[in-house]
N, C-alpha and C positions, 0 to 999 in steps of 0.2 A: 520431894525431888521425883520427877518423872520418869518412867521406865526408860524412854529415848534418852533423857540427859543422863541417868545412870549407866545406861549403857555405852553411851559415848565416854565419859569419863574413865570408866573401866578399859573401855578397847583403847584408849588413848593412851593409859599409863603402861599397858602391856605391850602394845605394839611398839611405841617408843623404847621400852626398856629393854626388849628383846632386839631391836634394832641397833639401839647402842652398844649393848654386850658383843653383838655379831661384828659390828664395826671396830669396836678395841681390840677383840680377839683377832681380827684380820690385820689390824694395824701393827699390834706387836709382833705378830707372825712373819709379817713383810719385813718390820725392822731386824728381825733376827735371822732372817735368810739373806737379805740383801744390805745389810750393816755397811760392807764394803763400798757399795756403789753409792749410798744415801750420803754417806761422809766422805767421800771421795775428793780429796784436795782442798777439805774445808776445815782449817785449823781451828774453828769456834763450833764446831759441829751443829751447823744451822741446818738439821735435817729436815725433810717435808712432813709438816705436821698437819697438812690439811685433812686427811680421812680423820684424824685425833679429835681435831676442832667440829667436825661433822658430828662425831660421836657424841661429842660433849654437850652440842646443840640439842639433840636428841635426849639427853639427860636431863637437859633443862624441861624439857617437854613432859617428862616424867613428874618432875616436882611440881609444875604447874598444873598437870592434871590430878594429882593428889591435892593440891591446892583447892581445886574446883571441887572435888570430891568433898573435901572436908567442910568447904562453904555451904555446899548443898545440904549435906548431913546436918550440919549445927545451925543452920538457917541464917548465914550472914553473907549471903551472896550478893546482896544490895548494900551492903555497907563499904564504907570508904576504905576501911582495912583492907577488904577483898580487893578493891579496886588497885590498892597501891601494890598489894603482891602481883596481880597480873600484868602490872606495868613493868615493875622491877624483875620478872621473868622474861617478859617480852624484851626488856632491853639487855639483859645477860646473853639471851638467845641471839639477838643481833650482832652483838659483838663477837659472839664464838662463829656465826656465819663469815662475818668480816674477816675473821683471822683465818678461816678456812680459805677464803678467796685469795688471800695475801699469797698463798702457796700455789693455787692452782695455777699451770704452766699457762692455759690459753684464757687467763681470765684479762679484763681491759688493762692495758701498759700502765694506767695510771693507779692500778691496785697491785698488780703482780710484783712483789719483791720491792715494792716502794714502802719504805719504812715511814717516810715524812707524811705522805699522803693517809695512810692508814691510821697513823697518830691522830691527824687532823679529823679523819673520819670517826675515829673513837670520840674523840672531843665533842664532836657534833652529836654522836649517839649519846653521851652525859647530858649534853646539853638539853636535847630532846626529852631525857627522863625527868630532868629539873622541870623543863616547862609542862610535861606530862604531870607531873605530881603537884605543881602549882596550880595547875586547872582545875585537878582532883578536888584541892581543898576549896578552892573559889566556887566552881561550878557545880562538883560532885556529880552527880547523872543527869544534870539538866540535859534536855534533848529540844533543839530549835529546828524546826521544818524537818521532821524525822532523822536529824544527824547528831550524834553525842559528840557534843564540843571537846569534851577532855582528850577523846580519843584520835582526834583529827593529827598532832603532830608525829604520833607513833604509827599513825597508818601510812602517813607520806614517807618515813623514814624505812617502814618495811616494803613499801611500794618500790622505793629506789633500790634495795637491797634483792628484792625479787628481781629487777631489771638486771642487776649485776649478775646474779646468779643463773638466768637463762642464757646471757651471752657466755658466760664462762661455760655451763654445762654444753650448751649447744657446740662450742668451738672445740673444745676438749673432746666430745665424742665425734665431731666429723673429722677432724685430725688423726683420730684413731681407728677411723674406718668403720663406724657403728653409726651410719647415717639415720637409721630409724629410730635409733636411742636418742640420738641429737635432737629429731624432731619431737619425739615423746617427753624428752627432758623441757623442751621449752613448754608444752601442754601442761606438765606435772606442775612446772613453776608457777603457770598461769593460775593454775588451781589453786596455789597456794596462797595466790594474791586474791582469787575472790573467796577465798575461805575467811580471809580479814573483812570482807567487806561489811558483814553482819555486825561486826563489833561497833563499827561507826556509824552505819545506816541502819538503824533499827528497826524499820519496818521493810527490809527487803528479804525476801524469801520467808520462811517459817522454820520452825524449830527442828523438825524432821530433816529435812532438805540441807539446812546450814550443816548440822551434825554430821550428815552423811558424806557432806563433800569434805569434811575436816578429818574422816577417817580415810576417805578414799586418798587424799593427798597424803597423808602421813604414811600410809601402808605403800603408796606410790614412791615416794622420797626414800623409804627404807631400802626399796628394791633399785631404785636409782643408784643410792650410794653403794650398795652391793657390786652392781654394774661396773661403776667407777673403780671400786677397789681392784676388781678382776681385769679390767684394763689395764689399770697401774701395776698389777703384778707382770702382765704379759708385757708390758713396755718396759720393766726393769729386767725382766728376763731376756729382751731382745737386744738391751743397752750393749753395744760394743764394747769390750775391755781395752783400757789405755794401750797396755802393751800390744793389742794387734793393731793399731791403727797407725798407718805411715803416711806421711806427705813428703813431698818434693815440691819446693818451688824452682822451676826450670826456668822461666823467662818472666818477663812482663805479661801479667794477664794468665800465665799457664801453670798449672800445677799437677802433679801427680798423684793421685789417692788411692791408698789400698785400704780396705775394711773387709776381710773375709766372710765375717758373720753378715754382713750386708750385701754378699754378691757382688763387692767391686774389689777387682784385682787389678793395680796397674791402671788405672783408668785416667786417661789426661782430660783435662778439664779446663778449657779457654774461658776465661772470662769476657773476652772481647772489650767491648765498650764499658762494662761494670768495672770501670777504673777503682771507684771509691771502694767498692766491694772487696776488690785483690787487695787494695791497701790495708785496709782493716785486717784482712786475713794474714797478710804477710807481718804486719805489725805484731799482730798475737803470736805468729811464729817466731820471729826475730826475739820477741820478750821470752818466750819460753824455752827458746834454745840458747840463749846467751846469756840471761840474766840470773840472779841469784833469786831464791824462792819469794822473798818477799817483794822482788822487783818486777815479778812475772804477770801481773794484772794490770789490766785496763780498766779506767773508771767510766762506765757508761751511765751517764745521765745528763739532764741540762746543767752545762758548765764543766763537764767532765770532758775527757779526750776524745770520746765518743759520745754524741748528743742523744742519742736516743738508742733504745734496743732494737729498733726497726732494721737499723742499719745491720747488726749482727743477723738477725731473723732471713734479712733478704740474702745474705751469704749462702746459706742453707736451701733457702726457696731456689735460689740459682743454681746449686749443684744438683738438687733434685730435678731440675728442668734440663739442664744439659745432659744428664746421664739415663734420662727418662726413666727413673726408678720406680718398682712396681709400689702398690698401697703397703705390702708387706716389708719391702726393703728400704721405703722413703727414711731419708735422714732427718732427725729431730736436732733442734739446737743444743739439746743436752747431751747428743753423741758426740760433738766436737767441741763445745765451749761450755764449761762448767762455771757455776756461780760460786763465789766465795766470800761473800757478804760485803754490807757496806758499798753497793753497787758496784761492786767489783767482779770482772770475768776474766778468766785465762783459757788457754788453750789446753785440751783435755789430753792430748797426745803427748806420749813422755820425749824429752827432749833428745834422747838418741834416736827418736824413731822420726825426726825433723831434719830434712837435709834442704839448705838452702845454698844457691849458687853463690860465690863468694862476691862475684863481681855484680851480682843482682842487690845483695845486701848493702854493698858499698854506695851503688847507685841510690838505694833508698834512703840512706844514711844522710845523703847530699840533698836528697828531695824535700826534706822535712823541714 
């Protein structure tokens, strides 16, 4: 085993292990301090486990690094058994990344809180693992024109997940006001993609450069996850409490909103021509105000009462635009509308803090 390979494997193990432990410690500290916010209004306790799955993904890197270290030490690096182990760890890692993206608020809508699509992609990951395993038995380490054929399926899947991660991290940090980190996150994910190239294109680069890129990538990802955790803490700390939010539906397209922690005191918001946004918000208000707990939610998905989460997001974006809120005080969807599971959402405001003009409510019922 060369010194470069040995250094890489040991660094890989300890960087991943320390990163995973730090993320786990932060995650459980956040769960302890912000339990009421994380489980708010959620009867099935579907709390945010994104950071937990990122840390689990890094623990998988610890096992894969240990596997590589053992393979080099006992000289079975070129065996079929070693390749099967590599493929297995890669598949598990991809699954953890996917599960983490499921919880990331600004991940693509077909992933965020979409159980059906996540299950479909999970099945695809399993199929890719089976296909890679089959190719391992049939082709072993056969290389054609500098390409290791059995690594192609897993490489394509990893490329797709890198694409999803780049979008998710960029959006998350941009919306949290960390523009430089958002750009760096794309660069880091790109390096993660580049680090996979040598597994398929065997003649690309040399051993030192490839191992260096992997170390830089893993160290950078640990830093990125720590920044993500820190920004999550700040977000939770600035999340308004339900009992401080008050909303009044005064007339068609007109509301009065109060959120003291965001500097919003009795601010009137006229939705104007945005009638769909206003009707959706009014519908949320009426459900929350007058219905029993089990009937206060609205199903948001294709075929549901509201067809897409985009309609909910636009409500918040419109409020931010009208009130011209600063980056620090900008509302997020979680501030007003909470996810309760199974594609259902409800208004986060307490029923007693929702005031609806009686004539307006009656007129809304007739228009349905």
